[in-house]
Residue, then its C-alpha position, 0 to 999 in steps of 0.5 A: m298612122l297605126r293599125a291598133a289591133a295589129v299592134v296590140a296583138l304583137a305588143g302583148s302586155l307592153g302596149s294598150g289598145l287605142l280606144t276610139g269612139c264614134a258618136a252616131p250621126a244626128p238624124k236628118p230633119h224631114r224635108t217636105a216638098s214645100s220646104a225643099p229648095s228649088h235648086r241644089p247648092t253648088p258644093t264647095p270643093t275640097p282643097t287637094p293637098a299639094d303634092p310634096l314631090a311637085g316640081m322635083t326631078l327624078q334625080q332630086k327624088v332619088g337623092q332624098l332616098f340616100m344618106v351619105g356619110t362624112q367624117a364628123n370632124a371634116a367635110d368629105p369631098a365625096t359627100l359634098d359632091a353627093v349633095t351638089s351632083l347627086h342631089v343627095g338630101n341627107v348626111f351622116l356624121a361618122g367616126r369620132s369628133h372631139g372638136g365640140v359643138d362649134a367645130t361640128k356646126a362649122v362642118v355641118s354648115r358646109f353641107t346645109a349651104l348646099a341644099t339649094a333649089d338645084a341640088t335638093a329642090g330647096l329641101p333641107l338636109f337631114v343631118a344625122t349621127d350616132q349619139e347613143g351614149g357610152e362608146v357610141q357617141v360620135l360627137q364629143g368635146p366642148g358643148f357636148d356632155q359625156m353620155p352614159t351607156a344605154l345600160q346606165q341610162g336604163a337604170m335612170d328614172t325615166a323623168a330624169l332620162k327625158d330631161a337628160a335627153l332633152g339636154w343632149g338633143g339641144e347640144l345636137k341641135a346647136s351643132g346643126v344635127n337634126m336626126n339621131l340614129a338612136p335609141v337602140v331598142d334591141l331586146i337581149a334576154s339576159p346579161e349572160a346573153a349580152a356577153n355573147n352579143p357583140p353588136i349590142g351587148g358588147f357595147d352596153r347599148q341595151y337599156g335592159y333585159d326586159p321589154a318594159t325597161i326598154v320601152t319606157h326608157a326608149d320613150a323617155f329618150r325619144a321624148g327628150m330628143d323630139t322636144a329638142g327638135v331632133v328626130p330619133v330613130i329606133k333600131h335595129f328592126p326586127g332586133l339584134g338581141a339574139v345574134t352572136a356576131n356583128t353585121d359590120t364586121d362579119s358575114g352570114v350573121t343569122d338569128s334563128t329564133t325571132t318570129p313575128a310573135s317574139p317579144s323583141v318584135g313586140v318592143f318595136a310594135t309598142e314603140i310604133q304605137r307610141g309614136a316612133r317616126v323612123v325605124m332602122m332595119s337590121t342587115a342580119i338574116y332571120t330564118q323564121l321570118d325570111p331565110g332568103g337574105p338580110a332583113v333589109f332586102s326582105s319585102a316579107i320583113v320590111t313591108g309584110l311585117l313592119r309596114q302591114k302587120l305592125g302598121f308602121d307608115g313612117v320612114i324606114m331606113s337601112d343600116d349601113l350598106s356601104a361597108a358592112e361585111q354582112t352585105s358585101a356579097w351584093s354589088p353596091a348598086n344591087r344593095a340600094i335597089l334591093a333595099l328600096q324594093a323591099g320597102v326601105d325609104i332611106v339607104l344609109v351609105s355611112a362608111e364609104p361615101a364614094l359608093a353613093a355614086p354607083m348606088v344613086a346612078a343604079v336607082v335612077a337608071k332603074a326608075q327610068s326603065d321600070s315604071a313599077f320601080a319608079k312608083v316605089v321611088d315616088a312613094a319612098a321620096r314622098r314619105v321622106v319629104e313629108l317627114k321633112r315638112y313635118q319637122f321643118g315646117 
């Protein structure tokens, strides 16, 4: 899964190299003419793994590349239609719900019942939410603990945090949620810098102010979620710790300092080395990496840095591309196409589910007319489906 040397170089002292050993093969016995067999044995064919996309239509494959939002306390008609008519394979619970586990499960079941052979090729849905802690806890009420902020979690003993995350993950699992868009692993330099960092520091979403604190506590949080059967998602690559505006509410949000060798990138490198399976992309602009536009649209950042240099071969998803002010200059159709072309696997349409329709239609149309883009769609869909096979069996 990981190119160890590249990750070690980027992670620095945070991560250790993967030590591998390989014994020399035993010498082959000498064979004389008299001992040689009179015929060659027929080799046993190696079974070819079944193609995870076999039998899927283009529309069903494209549907796996989208995660569409619904209010956590109600099944949005546009999102229900996205699953049945657009073949969308993933749902996000947005906003705030105080109804508790049972009420959430009732909402989720409206969607999971739609994951049929016709709609999603029989594949189960990833049902996700933001259950980080503090002010960023979508699901609350009976059966859900009130979670501390990430900053408070960062002060906990890591064993205690792992146990707590196992409990929080169990609550999500009981409600039908199987993916948590957490933990945040963005690195902020100091408490003073946090005060000028609206998206992360403004809500105490950081585990601390040094790489070691972040990775050890993110590891504990991920381990608890994984054990509970919930897929954790680390975010927001390559880091939102150095920005001074919020990409949800502001445009032109720019980081002018982050480079491939920055400690903030090293945090992600270490998390990848330690088994992170899903990474969310930032929509900020990083002038030292690719000044041409948001990271989520940059093949240099998504493919060049995350995939190739860090060796990440898991699932990459976008931050919200439906209502974020940072990407409002691009049409919904272009947002989806540009993100997928850059190397993203799942496009998040969390705030305005009605925008899923033009996005999906644009991706299908481009895949029908552009064979190179059709291969991009297949590669992304394969990663999503393989993660589902791993997670759900």
